[in-house]
C-alpha beads as a LAMMPS data file, in Angstrom:
LAMMPS data file: protein, C-alpha beads

345 atoms
344 bonds

1 atom types
1 bond types

-500.0 500.0 xlo xhi
-500.0 500.0 ylo yhi
-500.0 500.0 zlo zhi

Masses

1 110.0

Atoms # bond

1 1 1 -213.168 -84.386 -82.695
2 1 1 -210.100 -85.603 -84.661
3 1 1 -206.622 -83.981 -84.466
4 1 1 -206.978 -82.670 -87.930
5 1 1 -210.024 -80.621 -86.946
6 1 1 -208.497 -79.354 -83.844
7 1 1 -205.403 -78.188 -85.757
8 1 1 -207.802 -76.323 -88.226
9 1 1 -208.706 -74.013 -85.407
10 1 1 -205.131 -73.012 -84.389
11 1 1 -205.164 -69.847 -86.680
12 1 1 -207.725 -68.438 -84.150
13 1 1 -204.813 -67.848 -81.819
14 1 1 -203.828 -65.029 -84.129
15 1 1 -206.754 -62.947 -82.680
16 1 1 -204.629 -62.504 -79.400
17 1 1 -201.944 -60.353 -80.958
18 1 1 -204.545 -58.740 -83.128
19 1 1 -206.558 -57.647 -80.106
20 1 1 -203.452 -56.423 -78.274
21 1 1 -202.387 -54.330 -81.296
22 1 1 -205.831 -52.911 -81.942
23 1 1 -206.304 -51.972 -78.273
24 1 1 -202.946 -50.077 -78.348
25 1 1 -203.852 -48.427 -81.743
26 1 1 -207.163 -47.129 -80.378
27 1 1 -205.768 -45.826 -77.132
28 1 1 -203.275 -43.827 -79.117
29 1 1 -205.983 -42.518 -81.393
30 1 1 -207.883 -41.302 -78.303
31 1 1 -204.931 -39.102 -77.316
32 1 1 -204.337 -37.590 -80.762
33 1 1 -206.356 -34.388 -80.364
34 1 1 -204.618 -33.369 -77.107
35 1 1 -201.202 -34.299 -78.650
36 1 1 -201.589 -32.498 -82.087
37 1 1 -203.851 -29.895 -81.022
38 1 1 -207.495 -29.656 -82.175
39 1 1 -209.861 -27.273 -83.944
40 1 1 -212.722 -26.239 -81.765
41 1 1 -215.617 -28.574 -82.403
42 1 1 -213.498 -31.320 -83.841
43 1 1 -212.885 -33.305 -80.766
44 1 1 -216.408 -34.766 -80.686
45 1 1 -216.134 -35.807 -84.281
46 1 1 -212.781 -37.461 -83.581
47 1 1 -214.292 -39.435 -80.691
48 1 1 -216.898 -40.687 -82.975
49 1 1 -214.206 -41.709 -85.397
50 1 1 -212.280 -43.558 -82.676
51 1 1 -215.541 -45.384 -81.681
52 1 1 -216.057 -46.387 -85.262
53 1 1 -212.488 -47.656 -85.538
54 1 1 -213.008 -49.827 -82.338
55 1 1 -216.246 -51.281 -83.741
56 1 1 -214.337 -51.921 -87.057
57 1 1 -211.738 -53.837 -85.136
58 1 1 -214.448 -56.112 -83.666
59 1 1 -215.787 -56.777 -87.214
60 1 1 -212.168 -57.586 -88.246
61 1 1 -212.118 -60.317 -85.627
62 1 1 -215.421 -61.618 -86.714
63 1 1 -214.031 -61.683 -90.300
64 1 1 -210.998 -63.711 -89.251
65 1 1 -213.008 -66.107 -87.068
66 1 1 -215.467 -66.806 -89.768
67 1 1 -212.697 -67.396 -92.293
68 1 1 -211.068 -69.979 -89.927
69 1 1 -214.320 -71.775 -89.217
70 1 1 -215.347 -71.902 -92.923
71 1 1 -211.909 -73.362 -93.851
72 1 1 -212.003 -75.971 -91.095
73 1 1 -215.206 -77.570 -92.342
74 1 1 -215.991 -78.629 -88.918
75 1 1 -219.145 -76.555 -88.502
76 1 1 -222.479 -78.023 -89.619
77 1 1 -225.947 -76.658 -89.569
78 1 1 -229.179 -78.691 -89.177
79 1 1 -231.622 -78.739 -92.253
80 1 1 -234.853 -80.512 -92.396
81 1 1 -236.362 -81.994 -95.507
82 1 1 -239.655 -83.803 -96.135
83 1 1 -239.322 -87.156 -97.802
84 1 1 -241.802 -89.952 -98.650
85 1 1 -241.389 -93.078 -96.559
86 1 1 -241.074 -96.242 -98.704
87 1 1 -240.915 -98.918 -96.047
88 1 1 -240.061 -99.974 -92.452
89 1 1 -236.808 -101.362 -91.015
90 1 1 -236.688 -102.969 -87.592
91 1 1 -233.111 -103.523 -86.447
92 1 1 -232.410 -105.693 -83.367
93 1 1 -229.264 -104.980 -81.336
94 1 1 -228.508 -107.957 -79.112
95 1 1 -225.936 -107.805 -76.345
96 1 1 -223.896 -111.034 -76.589
97 1 1 -221.335 -110.161 -73.923
98 1 1 -220.381 -112.608 -71.272
99 1 1 -222.704 -110.898 -68.711
100 1 1 -225.714 -111.889 -70.830
101 1 1 -224.847 -115.489 -70.172
102 1 1 -225.889 -115.057 -66.527
103 1 1 -229.125 -116.517 -65.256
104 1 1 -232.011 -114.092 -65.195
105 1 1 -234.108 -116.347 -62.888
106 1 1 -236.056 -118.114 -65.818
107 1 1 -233.002 -118.829 -68.003
108 1 1 -229.923 -117.087 -69.460
109 1 1 -230.440 -113.371 -70.290
110 1 1 -229.095 -113.918 -73.879
111 1 1 -231.579 -116.764 -74.526
112 1 1 -234.362 -114.598 -73.274
113 1 1 -233.260 -111.709 -75.479
114 1 1 -233.034 -113.962 -78.533
115 1 1 -236.571 -115.342 -77.826
116 1 1 -237.818 -111.834 -77.437
117 1 1 -236.294 -110.668 -80.744
118 1 1 -237.740 -113.860 -82.510
119 1 1 -241.258 -113.146 -81.202
120 1 1 -241.161 -109.449 -82.043
121 1 1 -239.771 -110.312 -85.599
122 1 1 -242.793 -112.573 -86.225
123 1 1 -245.157 -109.812 -85.160
124 1 1 -243.516 -107.161 -87.360
125 1 1 -245.106 -108.323 -90.498
126 1 1 -244.401 -106.253 -93.645
127 1 1 -241.180 -104.746 -92.198
128 1 1 -237.608 -105.365 -93.195
129 1 1 -235.471 -106.936 -90.453
130 1 1 -231.814 -106.651 -89.565
131 1 1 -229.630 -108.035 -86.728
132 1 1 -226.529 -106.504 -84.897
133 1 1 -224.771 -108.433 -82.203
134 1 1 -222.162 -106.792 -79.978
135 1 1 -219.603 -107.166 -77.214
136 1 1 -216.631 -104.854 -77.234
137 1 1 -217.323 -104.305 -80.910
138 1 1 -220.379 -104.763 -82.997
139 1 1 -221.086 -106.966 -85.950
140 1 1 -224.025 -106.942 -88.425
141 1 1 -225.123 -110.607 -88.659
142 1 1 -227.989 -109.811 -90.968
143 1 1 -228.387 -106.800 -93.224
144 1 1 -231.819 -105.390 -94.024
145 1 1 -234.018 -108.291 -95.404
146 1 1 -237.653 -109.425 -95.743
147 1 1 -236.544 -113.094 -95.675
148 1 1 -237.583 -114.462 -92.307
149 1 1 -235.417 -117.563 -92.714
150 1 1 -232.351 -115.440 -93.302
151 1 1 -233.032 -113.483 -90.134
152 1 1 -233.732 -116.691 -88.190
153 1 1 -230.471 -118.234 -89.337
154 1 1 -228.619 -114.977 -88.282
155 1 1 -230.270 -115.272 -84.776
156 1 1 -228.643 -118.661 -84.407
157 1 1 -225.236 -117.124 -84.637
158 1 1 -225.916 -114.446 -81.958
159 1 1 -223.481 -115.415 -79.156
160 1 1 -220.201 -114.356 -77.528
161 1 1 -218.186 -116.124 -80.234
162 1 1 -219.308 -113.575 -82.912
163 1 1 -216.296 -111.247 -81.808
164 1 1 -213.309 -111.596 -79.772
165 1 1 -213.483 -107.949 -78.420
166 1 1 -213.940 -107.965 -74.664
167 1 1 -216.439 -105.758 -72.873
168 1 1 -219.833 -104.454 -73.896
169 1 1 -219.916 -101.343 -76.101
170 1 1 -223.572 -100.412 -76.481
171 1 1 -222.713 -96.998 -78.355
172 1 1 -220.725 -98.921 -81.022
173 1 1 -223.652 -101.220 -81.511
174 1 1 -226.204 -98.349 -81.827
175 1 1 -223.986 -96.572 -84.365
176 1 1 -223.649 -99.722 -86.328
177 1 1 -227.439 -100.302 -86.424
178 1 1 -227.909 -96.525 -87.377
179 1 1 -225.954 -96.614 -90.553
180 1 1 -227.744 -95.310 -93.516
181 1 1 -229.542 -97.692 -95.728
182 1 1 -230.045 -97.635 -99.437
183 1 1 -233.314 -98.144 -101.364
184 1 1 -235.295 -95.195 -100.361
185 1 1 -236.391 -93.514 -97.066
186 1 1 -237.547 -96.010 -94.343
187 1 1 -239.222 -95.629 -91.063
188 1 1 -236.624 -97.100 -88.786
189 1 1 -236.783 -98.719 -85.296
190 1 1 -233.835 -100.033 -83.342
191 1 1 -234.584 -102.283 -80.557
192 1 1 -231.620 -102.721 -78.110
193 1 1 -231.709 -105.878 -75.969
194 1 1 -229.232 -105.835 -73.125
195 1 1 -228.619 -106.011 -69.444
196 1 1 -227.296 -102.349 -69.417
197 1 1 -223.758 -103.239 -68.526
198 1 1 -221.913 -100.886 -70.845
199 1 1 -218.180 -100.488 -70.960
200 1 1 -218.065 -98.064 -73.890
201 1 1 -219.430 -94.993 -72.182
202 1 1 -220.803 -93.656 -75.431
203 1 1 -224.264 -95.142 -75.472
204 1 1 -226.085 -91.933 -74.593
205 1 1 -224.386 -89.893 -77.292
206 1 1 -225.030 -92.692 -79.952
207 1 1 -228.667 -93.002 -78.886
208 1 1 -229.134 -89.271 -79.276
209 1 1 -227.475 -89.218 -82.716
210 1 1 -229.754 -92.011 -83.939
211 1 1 -232.851 -90.229 -82.700
212 1 1 -231.705 -86.950 -84.372
213 1 1 -231.526 -88.867 -87.679
214 1 1 -235.171 -89.886 -87.392
215 1 1 -234.841 -93.295 -85.824
216 1 1 -237.062 -94.547 -83.059
217 1 1 -235.330 -96.457 -80.179
218 1 1 -236.610 -98.985 -77.751
219 1 1 -234.492 -100.469 -74.901
220 1 1 -235.428 -103.842 -73.441
221 1 1 -233.672 -104.727 -70.156
222 1 1 -232.902 -108.355 -69.182
223 1 1 -232.034 -109.673 -65.843
224 1 1 -232.922 -108.244 -62.371
225 1 1 -231.335 -106.409 -59.440
226 1 1 -229.866 -109.617 -58.153
227 1 1 -226.250 -109.647 -59.228
228 1 1 -225.142 -112.929 -60.765
229 1 1 -221.524 -114.196 -61.339
230 1 1 -220.230 -113.781 -64.868
231 1 1 -218.858 -116.896 -66.868
232 1 1 -217.724 -116.858 -70.422
233 1 1 -219.060 -119.170 -73.241
234 1 1 -216.560 -121.958 -72.228
235 1 1 -217.823 -121.902 -68.609
236 1 1 -214.735 -120.219 -67.200
237 1 1 -215.293 -117.449 -64.584
238 1 1 -214.653 -113.907 -65.685
239 1 1 -212.420 -112.143 -63.087
240 1 1 -212.500 -108.403 -62.324
241 1 1 -209.617 -106.083 -62.013
242 1 1 -209.322 -107.165 -58.319
243 1 1 -209.096 -110.912 -59.157
244 1 1 -212.582 -111.661 -57.824
245 1 1 -215.182 -113.244 -60.078
246 1 1 -217.291 -110.328 -61.754
247 1 1 -220.951 -110.055 -60.913
248 1 1 -223.516 -108.126 -62.800
249 1 1 -227.177 -107.357 -62.553
250 1 1 -229.727 -105.333 -64.642
251 1 1 -228.619 -101.774 -64.933
252 1 1 -231.989 -100.348 -65.540
253 1 1 -230.934 -96.801 -64.645
254 1 1 -228.442 -96.630 -67.434
255 1 1 -230.896 -98.008 -69.818
256 1 1 -233.534 -95.564 -68.767
257 1 1 -230.976 -92.731 -69.361
258 1 1 -230.133 -93.982 -72.917
259 1 1 -233.924 -94.104 -73.694
260 1 1 -234.370 -90.581 -72.379
261 1 1 -231.591 -89.293 -74.458
262 1 1 -233.156 -90.858 -77.570
263 1 1 -236.647 -89.730 -76.608
264 1 1 -237.431 -93.447 -76.832
265 1 1 -238.766 -96.209 -74.655
266 1 1 -237.293 -98.391 -71.951
267 1 1 -239.027 -101.591 -70.622
268 1 1 -237.942 -104.387 -68.374
269 1 1 -238.352 -107.771 -70.185
270 1 1 -239.960 -109.331 -67.107
271 1 1 -242.717 -106.789 -66.999
272 1 1 -246.172 -107.969 -68.165
273 1 1 -246.555 -105.289 -70.852
274 1 1 -242.943 -105.234 -72.292
275 1 1 -243.630 -107.166 -75.444
276 1 1 -246.910 -105.221 -76.199
277 1 1 -245.169 -101.832 -75.783
278 1 1 -242.300 -102.633 -78.095
279 1 1 -244.591 -104.387 -80.681
280 1 1 -246.771 -101.215 -80.653
281 1 1 -243.731 -99.113 -81.450
282 1 1 -242.718 -101.382 -84.418
283 1 1 -246.306 -101.508 -85.692
284 1 1 -246.590 -97.667 -85.491
285 1 1 -243.495 -97.386 -87.742
286 1 1 -245.097 -99.793 -90.135
287 1 1 -248.037 -97.497 -90.485
288 1 1 -246.002 -94.650 -91.704
289 1 1 -245.053 -96.396 -94.910
290 1 1 -246.423 -94.270 -97.897
291 1 1 -246.518 -91.071 -95.841
292 1 1 -243.866 -88.362 -95.572
293 1 1 -241.596 -87.601 -92.760
294 1 1 -239.127 -84.705 -91.967
295 1 1 -235.489 -85.820 -92.015
296 1 1 -232.819 -83.823 -90.207
297 1 1 -229.674 -83.513 -92.384
298 1 1 -226.431 -81.941 -91.200
299 1 1 -225.119 -79.604 -93.929
300 1 1 -221.762 -77.891 -94.230
301 1 1 -221.858 -74.290 -92.819
302 1 1 -218.830 -73.135 -94.833
303 1 1 -220.888 -71.205 -97.511
304 1 1 -222.849 -69.359 -94.845
305 1 1 -219.719 -68.575 -92.870
306 1 1 -218.171 -67.281 -95.985
307 1 1 -220.987 -64.840 -96.334
308 1 1 -220.604 -63.786 -92.788
309 1 1 -216.883 -63.164 -93.309
310 1 1 -217.554 -61.075 -96.471
311 1 1 -220.212 -58.914 -94.606
312 1 1 -217.738 -58.457 -91.602
313 1 1 -214.933 -57.422 -93.840
314 1 1 -217.294 -54.944 -95.496
315 1 1 -218.409 -53.535 -92.216
316 1 1 -214.716 -53.245 -90.973
317 1 1 -213.688 -51.348 -94.077
318 1 1 -216.751 -49.024 -93.868
319 1 1 -216.188 -48.183 -90.106
320 1 1 -212.487 -47.620 -90.561
321 1 1 -212.907 -44.861 -93.222
322 1 1 -210.912 -41.724 -92.157
323 1 1 -212.949 -38.737 -90.847
324 1 1 -213.469 -35.689 -92.989
325 1 1 -211.695 -32.536 -91.562
326 1 1 -213.045 -29.155 -91.490
327 1 1 -210.725 -26.330 -91.586
328 1 1 -211.123 -23.092 -89.643
329 1 1 -213.068 -20.543 -91.596
330 1 1 -214.280 -22.794 -94.222
331 1 1 -218.089 -22.965 -94.426
332 1 1 -219.901 -26.292 -94.013
333 1 1 -221.375 -28.148 -96.790
334 1 1 -220.451 -30.989 -99.173
335 1 1 -218.283 -28.904 -101.410
336 1 1 -216.996 -26.368 -98.693
337 1 1 -215.099 -28.681 -96.526
338 1 1 -211.539 -27.961 -98.009
339 1 1 -212.086 -24.743 -99.760
340 1 1 -210.268 -21.735 -98.719
341 1 1 -212.292 -18.610 -97.876
342 1 1 -211.776 -15.989 -100.450
343 1 1 -210.742 -12.701 -99.318
344 1 1 -212.065 -9.371 -100.559
345 1 1 -209.322 -6.859 -101.529

Bonds

1 1 1 2
2 1 2 3
3 1 3 4
4 1 4 5
5 1 5 6
6 1 6 7
7 1 7 8
8 1 8 9
9 1 9 10
10 1 10 11
11 1 11 12
12 1 12 13
13 1 13 14
14 1 14 15
15 1 15 16
16 1 16 17
17 1 17 18
18 1 18 19
19 1 19 20
20 1 20 21
21 1 21 22
22 1 22 23
23 1 23 24
24 1 24 25
25 1 25 26
26 1 26 27
27 1 27 28
28 1 28 29
29 1 29 30
30 1 30 31
31 1 31 32
32 1 32 33
33 1 33 34
34 1 34 35
35 1 35 36
36 1 36 37
37 1 37 38
38 1 38 39
39 1 39 40
40 1 40 41
41 1 41 42
42 1 42 43
43 1 43 44
44 1 44 45
45 1 45 46
46 1 46 47
47 1 47 48
48 1 48 49
49 1 49 50
50 1 50 51
51 1 51 52
52 1 52 53
53 1 53 54
54 1 54 55
55 1 55 56
56 1 56 57
57 1 57 58
58 1 58 59
59 1 59 60
60 1 60 61
61 1 61 62
62 1 62 63
63 1 63 64
64 1 64 65
65 1 65 66
66 1 66 67
67 1 67 68
68 1 68 69
69 1 69 70
70 1 70 71
71 1 71 72
72 1 72 73
73 1 73 74
74 1 74 75
75 1 75 76
76 1 76 77
77 1 77 78
78 1 78 79
79 1 79 80
80 1 80 81
81 1 81 82
82 1 82 83
83 1 83 84
84 1 84 85
85 1 85 86
86 1 86 87
87 1 87 88
88 1 88 89
89 1 89 90
90 1 90 91
91 1 91 92
92 1 92 93
93 1 93 94
94 1 94 95
95 1 95 96
96 1 96 97
97 1 97 98
98 1 98 99
99 1 99 100
100 1 100 101
101 1 101 102
102 1 102 103
103 1 103 104
104 1 104 105
105 1 105 106
106 1 106 107
107 1 107 108
108 1 108 109
109 1 109 110
110 1 110 111
111 1 111 112
112 1 112 113
113 1 113 114
114 1 114 115
115 1 115 116
116 1 116 117
117 1 117 118
118 1 118 119
119 1 119 120
120 1 120 121
121 1 121 122
122 1 122 123
123 1 123 124
124 1 124 125
125 1 125 126
126 1 126 127
127 1 127 128
128 1 128 129
129 1 129 130
130 1 130 131
131 1 131 132
132 1 132 133
133 1 133 134
134 1 134 135
135 1 135 136
136 1 136 137
137 1 137 138
138 1 138 139
139 1 139 140
140 1 140 141
141 1 141 142
142 1 142 143
143 1 143 144
144 1 144 145
145 1 145 146
146 1 146 147
147 1 147 148
148 1 148 149
149 1 149 150
150 1 150 151
151 1 151 152
152 1 152 153
153 1 153 154
154 1 154 155
155 1 155 156
156 1 156 157
157 1 157 158
158 1 158 159
159 1 159 160
160 1 160 161
161 1 161 162
162 1 162 163
163 1 163 164
164 1 164 165
165 1 165 166
166 1 166 167
167 1 167 168
168 1 168 169
169 1 169 170
170 1 170 171
171 1 171 172
172 1 172 173
173 1 173 174
174 1 174 175
175 1 175 176
176 1 176 177
177 1 177 178
178 1 178 179
179 1 179 180
180 1 180 181
181 1 181 182
182 1 182 183
183 1 183 184
184 1 184 185
185 1 185 186
186 1 186 187
187 1 187 188
188 1 188 189
189 1 189 190
190 1 190 191
191 1 191 192
192 1 192 193
193 1 193 194
194 1 194 195
195 1 195 196
196 1 196 197
197 1 197 198
198 1 198 199
199 1 199 200
200 1 200 201
201 1 201 202
202 1 202 203
203 1 203 204
204 1 204 205
205 1 205 206
206 1 206 207
207 1 207 208
208 1 208 209
209 1 209 210
210 1 210 211
211 1 211 212
212 1 212 213
213 1 213 214
214 1 214 215
215 1 215 216
216 1 216 217
217 1 217 218
218 1 218 219
219 1 219 220
220 1 220 221
221 1 221 222
222 1 222 223
223 1 223 224
224 1 224 225
225 1 225 226
226 1 226 227
227 1 227 228
228 1 228 229
229 1 229 230
230 1 230 231
231 1 231 232
232 1 232 233
233 1 233 234
234 1 234 235
235 1 235 236
236 1 236 237
237 1 237 238
238 1 238 239
239 1 239 240
240 1 240 241
241 1 241 242
242 1 242 243
243 1 243 244
244 1 244 245
245 1 245 246
246 1 246 247
247 1 247 248
248 1 248 249
249 1 249 250
250 1 250 251
251 1 251 252
252 1 252 253
253 1 253 254
254 1 254 255
255 1 255 256
256 1 256 257
257 1 257 258
258 1 258 259
259 1 259 260
260 1 260 261
261 1 261 262
262 1 262 263
263 1 263 264
264 1 264 265
265 1 265 266
266 1 266 267
267 1 267 268
268 1 268 269
269 1 269 270
270 1 270 271
271 1 271 272
272 1 272 273
273 1 273 274
274 1 274 275
275 1 275 276
276 1 276 277
277 1 277 278
278 1 278 279
279 1 279 280
280 1 280 281
281 1 281 282
282 1 282 283
283 1 283 284
284 1 284 285
285 1 285 286
286 1 286 287
287 1 287 288
288 1 288 289
289 1 289 290
290 1 290 291
291 1 291 292
292 1 292 293
293 1 293 294
294 1 294 295
295 1 295 296
296 1 296 297
297 1 297 298
298 1 298 299
299 1 299 300
300 1 300 301
301 1 301 302
302 1 302 303
303 1 303 304
304 1 304 305
305 1 305 306
306 1 306 307
307 1 307 308
308 1 308 309
309 1 309 310
310 1 310 311
311 1 311 312
312 1 312 313
313 1 313 314
314 1 314 315
315 1 315 316
316 1 316 317
317 1 317 318
318 1 318 319
319 1 319 320
320 1 320 321
321 1 321 322
322 1 322 323
323 1 323 324
324 1 324 325
325 1 325 326
326 1 326 327
327 1 327 328
328 1 328 329
329 1 329 330
330 1 330 331
331 1 331 332
332 1 332 333
333 1 333 334
334 1 334 335
335 1 335 336
336 1 336 337
337 1 337 338
338 1 338 339
339 1 339 340
340 1 340 341
341 1 341 342
342 1 342 343
343 1 343 344
344 1 344 345
């Protein structure tokens, strides 16, 4: 949440003196009959009035809270709409950080990830393809396209030199891949190819946001439990904060957690059915073209909060209406409340 949004909630602090003043006012109202003297039978009516005023104070607080939230614009409500699916988009998110240059046993992790993406792209016939590479930041190497040659050319650029940012920010890469696309509603799949060594700490939240927008996510892990030393693309050893050469292995626990947050799938690249599982996910998205899907959209809650504020203000005014007094010797009735009793000479 930005500083501007936080600042928008500061007027809620006004509820503290409001609550203290209302509590003091209500306590004094309770003691009014004993202080001023009361007409028999009016104490019960007065207590009801004090209860109404207390409840009216609560509605006054609700009114102020709703006004502040509505003016902040920070509250959103989910809304679902049904839209036709015009096509399919498969976005490959490839980790090109230095740890992906380590040997996975059968070759470099990065080389295996690129080969996996190339094979999966060939099997995703009819779908548009896009490519995002990431280290400490994310770069879109290929926007959505049906040109296989353009996608293949972008794959050749997938390496640590695409960005100078250090680290491996998986969350930023997922956010980059999940950006809205133009040209109609598409069934979207994001395939994240990584060793799971994340330095951004936002991957789970980003995966959940992407899933909430209707995107299907699949995570493919490269490497194994054996930790390997990390070297950069020039061959120089990457040192940790302690001055020792950094070593990394496949963090399948983290990748499994990201997949669970996105209600998606996690597979290890070295498993025999890894490719078939991810290919089935992409193929299933392709079959949705021409159908309809429910899309979750975040809408501004300010209009609804304004109605709540108006209703709370009306209730506060109605409950704070002063009680009708009945004088001694005046008969009950709508027209006899304040009439004097006539005396017969």
